[in-house]
ZAMARGU-4260 file (C-alpha; in steps of 0.2 Angstrom, whole numbers, plus 5000, padded with zeros to 4 digits):
<rodrens>
0) 4749/4897/5205 | 4759/4884/5213 | 4751/4872/5226 | 4758/4878/5242 | 4751/4863/5251
5) 4763/4851/5242 | 4781/4849/5248 | 4789/4866/5252 | 4806/4871/5244 | 4819/4880/5255
10) 4814/4896/5246 | 4800/4907/5244 | 4794/4918/5230 | 4790/4936/5237 | 4785/4928/5252
15) 4768/4921/5244 | 4771/4904/5235 | 4784/4892/5235 | 4799/4899/5223 | 4814/4909/5223
20) 4817/4926/5230 | 4818/4938/5217 | 4832/4951/5213 | 4828/4965/5199 | 4836/4963/5183
25) 4836/4981/5180 | 4842/4990/5195 | 4850/4973/5203 | 4846/4979/5221 | 4828/4979/5222
30) 4818/4963/5227 | 4802/4963/5219 | 4785/4960/5227 | 4769/4952/5221 | 4753/4963/5218
35) 4735/4956/5224 | 4734/4942/5209 | 4752/4936/5212 | 4755/4937/5193 | 4765/4953/5193
40) 4781/4956/5204 | 4785/4974/5205 | 4803/4982/5210 | 4800/4995/5224 | 4815/5004/5218
45) 4814/5007/5199 | 4797/5001/5195 | 4801/4986/5184 | 4789/4972/5184 | 4793/4953/5181
50) 4775/4947/5174 | 4768/4931/5173 | 4759/4924/5158 | 4755/4907/5152 | 4765/4901/5168
55) 4782/4909/5163 | 4789/4923/5173 | 4796/4937/5160 | 4812/4943/5168 | 4821/4949/5153
60) 4826/4968/5153 | 4818/4977/5138 | 4835/4981/5129 | 4841/4963/5132 | 4825/4956/5124
65) 4828/4967/5109 | 4847/4961/5109 | 4843/4943/5108 | 4828/4945/5096 | 4836/4939/5081
70) 4846/4925/5091 | 4829/4919/5097 | 4821/4920/5082 | 4835/4910/5072 | 4836/4898/5085
75) 4817/4894/5084 | 4819/4892/5064 | 4834/4880/5067 | 4824/4869/5080 | 4808/4869/5070
80) 4818/4863/5054 | 4825/4850/5064 | 4809/4843/5070 | 4810/4847/5088 | 4794/4846/5100
85) 4777/4838/5098 | 4759/4842/5101 | 4758/4826/5112 | 4762/4827/5131 | 4769/4808/5128
90) 4784/4815/5119 | 4790/4825/5133 | 4786/4814/5146 | 4798/4800/5138 | 4811/4812/5136
95) 4826/4810/5137 | 4825/4791/5135 | 4814/4790/5120 | 4811/4802/5105 | 4794/4797/5100
100) 4795/4809/5084 | 4811/4799/5078 | 4817/4816/5072 | 4833/4817/5083 | 4836/4800/5088
105) 4855/4801/5090 | 4854/4818/5101 | 4842/4810/5113 | 4852/4795/5114 | 4866/4806/5119
110) 4856/4816/5131 | 4849/4800/5139 | 4866/4793/5142 | 4872/4808/5151 | 4857/4809/5161
115) 4859/4791/5167 | 4877/4794/5172 | 4872/4809/5182 | 4858/4798/5190 | 4870/4785/5194
120) 4886/4794/5198 | 4883/4812/5203 | 4866/4814/5210 | 4868/4801/5223 | 4884/4810/5231
125) 4875/4827/5231 | 4859/4820/5238 | 4867/4812/5253 | 4870/4830/5259 | 4853/4836/5256
130) 4840/4822/5262 | 4825/4834/5259 | 4830/4838/5241 | 4840/4852/5233 | 4835/4869/5227
135) 4842/4866/5208 | 4844/4881/5195 | 4842/4872/5179 | 4850/4885/5166 | 4847/4883/5147
140) 4830/4872/5153 | 4823/4871/5135 | 4809/4860/5136 | 4811/4857/5154 | 4813/4839/5154
145) 4829/4839/5166 | 4818/4850/5178 | 4803/4837/5177 | 4815/4823/5181 | 4825/4832/5196
150) 4806/4836/5202 | 4803/4817/5202 | 4818/4814/5211 | 4811/4826/5226 | 4822/4842/5221
155) 4815/4859/5219 | 4821/4864/5202 | 4819/4881/5194 | 4819/4882/5174 | 4828/4897/5165
160) 4829/4898/5148 | 4828/4913/5134 | 4814/4903/5123 | 4798/4902/5128 | 4789/4894/5114
165) 4778/4879/5117 | 4787/4866/5107 | 4805/4867/5113 | 4805/4881/5125 | 4799/4885/5143
170) 4780/4884/5136 | 4783/4865/5135 | 4784/4864/5152 | 4765/4863/5152 | 4765/4846/5147
175) 4773/4840/5164 | 4760/4850/5175 | 4747/4837/5178 | 4762/4823/5183 | 4768/4835/5197
180) 4761/4840/5214 | 4772/4856/5214 | 4775/4863/5196 | 4791/4872/5196 | 4795/4890/5191
185) 4798/4894/5174 | 4808/4910/5171 | 4812/4918/5155 | 4830/4927/5159 | 4847/4927/5152
190) 4861/4917/5161 | 4871/4933/5164 | 4857/4942/5173 | 4847/4928/5184 | 4833/4937/5193
195) 4836/4929/5209 | 4844/4935/5226 | 4860/4928/5233 | 4865/4912/5239 | 4848/4903/5237
200) 4852/4886/5227 | 4862/4872/5231 | 4864/4865/5213 | 4867/4875/5196 | 4867/4863/5181
205) 4869/4869/5163 | 4861/4856/5152 | 4869/4857/5135 | 4868/4877/5137 | 4885/4883/5145
210) 4892/4885/5128 | 4879/4898/5124 | 4889/4910/5135 | 4897/4925/5129 | 4909/4927/5143
215) 4912/4910/5153 | 4918/4920/5168 | 4904/4933/5169 | 4892/4919/5168 | 4901/4908/5180
220) 4901/4923/5193 | 4882/4926/5190 | 4879/4907/5194 | 4890/4908/5209 | 4882/4922/5215
225) 4866/4912/5216 | 4873/4897/5224 | 4874/4893/5244 | 4890/4887/5252 | 4894/4874/5249
230) 4887/4872/5232 | 4888/4863/5215 | 4889/4869/5197 | 4886/4855/5184 | 4891/4857/5166
235) 4883/4843/5153 | 4883/4840/5135 | 4894/4856/5131 | 4907/4850/5118 | 4925/4848/5124
240) 4941/4849/5113 | 4959/4845/5120 | 4965/4858/5107 | 4960/4876/5105 | 4961/4875/5085
245) 4950/4860/5085 | 4936/4871/5093 | 4940/4886/5081 | 4939/4874/5066 | 4923/4867/5072
250) 4915/4884/5073 | 4920/4887/5054 | 4912/4872/5049 | 4896/4876/5059 | 4894/4893/5052
255) 4897/4886/5034 | 4884/4872/5037 | 4871/4884/5045 | 4872/4895/5030 | 4870/4882/5018
260) 4855/4873/5027 | 4846/4889/5037 | 4852/4904/5025 | 4862/4913/5039 | 4877/4909/5051
265) 4876/4903/5068 | 4884/4917/5077 | 4870/4931/5078 | 4876/4931/5097 | 4895/4928/5099
270) 4894/4913/5112 | 4910/4903/5116 | 4902/4887/5109 | 4917/4875/5116 | 4927/4869/5132
275) 4945/4867/5132 | 4957/4861/5147 | 4965/4878/5147 | 4948/4885/5149 | 4942/4875/5163
280) 4959/4879/5171 | 4955/4897/5169 | 4939/4896/5178 | 4945/4883/5192 | 4960/4897/5196
285) 4947/4913/5196 | 4934/4904/5206 | 4943/4892/5215 | 4932/4878/5209 | 4937/4860/5211
290) 4932/4852/5195 | 4928/4833/5193 | 4927/4824/5176 | 4915/4812/5173 | 4915/4801/5157
295) 4898/4795/5151 | 4899/4779/5140 | 4891/4784/5123 | 4895/4767/5114 | 4909/4759/5105
300) 4906/4770/5089 | 4907/4786/5099 | 4923/4780/5108 | 4932/4776/5092 | 4928/4794/5083
305) 4944/4802/5089 | 4954/4786/5082 | 4945/4787/5065 | 4948/4806/5064 | 4966/4803/5067
310) 4967/4790/5053 | 4957/4802/5042 | 4969/4816/5047 | 4953/4828/5051 | 4951/4839/5065
315) 4947/4830/5083 | 4930/4828/5086 | 4921/4833/5101 | 4919/4825/5117 | 4905/4826/5129
320) 4909/4825/5147 | 4902/4830/5163 | 4910/4842/5173 | 4906/4844/5191 | 4913/4860/5200
325) 4912/4859/5219 | 4911/4876/5228 | 4917/4876/5247 | 4912/4887/5260 | 4926/4897/5261
</rodrens>
C-alpha cells in the first residue's frame, strides 16, 4: 500500500490511497471502488475488477490481454536477447545515466541525453506553473526509470505499460521502492484504453513509446481525455523522418532484421513506428495542439549521420526530437 503519510498527490485512488481516480476499462463509465483489502477495485456497473498483484494494478480487459499476448511474448523475447534488465537494484537506480550491464550502452546514452535536455529545457518551464509538483502519466513506462526520476523531482507519476515482468517491465519498479517515500502506482493497461477518469493529470509523457500506437489520433484523444486544462503532452525518443518513404523503408529493414535475428517479424501489432512533419501537423490541427520541437544534442557522430547517409545514397536516418504539445484551456 502507498504510504498516505507522505506528500499527497492532487489525485485520490478510489478515495482510499494516494493515486488516480479510476475508470472501468470495460463499460467506460463505472468508477471501480476498493474492497476491504484495497487490492481489488470492482466496477459497480459491470463487475469488472482491477486487481493489484505484486504491486501492479491489472487493468487490461480480458479480450485485449488475448489480443496483445503474442506481442508481449515476442517483445519480452527481443528484450531478453538484447540483454535488458538485471537482478541488481543498482542497475535500475543508475538509469538512464549508466548502463551497468554494458549491453545497451549507446541506447542509454541517447536516453540520458534526452532526459538531461528535458531536465534543463522543458521541465523547469512546466514546473513554474506547478510549485507543488505535477500529476504525471508515464505511458510506456517500461522498467519505470522515468517515473522514479520524476518522483525524485517532487512530482506524482503514474506508470503505465503492457509489460509487467521484473526485468524490463513494470515489475522492475520494485527496485525503486526503498528509495521513495511514496511509491508511484503502476498499471498494466493499454494506451488507447486508460483506466483513469477524465481531467486529472497535468503532464502525459510518452517515453520512447508513442510510436507503438496503432492509430495516433485514437491514442492522443485518449491521452487528452485524461489531461487537465491547461496540460502538456511530451513525446520523447520516437523515430522522426522528414519523408514518409524513409519511414516505410525503415519498417521493411526492421522486419527483415527481426526475422533474421529472432525468427519473427516486428509487426504482430501493426504499430505506426515513426513520426513525420505531416503526422504532427495533422495531430496539431485535429486537437489544436501547439507543438514545440526541442533538439537534444547527441554528439558529433549522431549529427553527421544525415550527411553520411546522403553521401552513401542511403535513406535518411531517424532523428530523435522532443515534441512538447501544450494544450490550452479552450
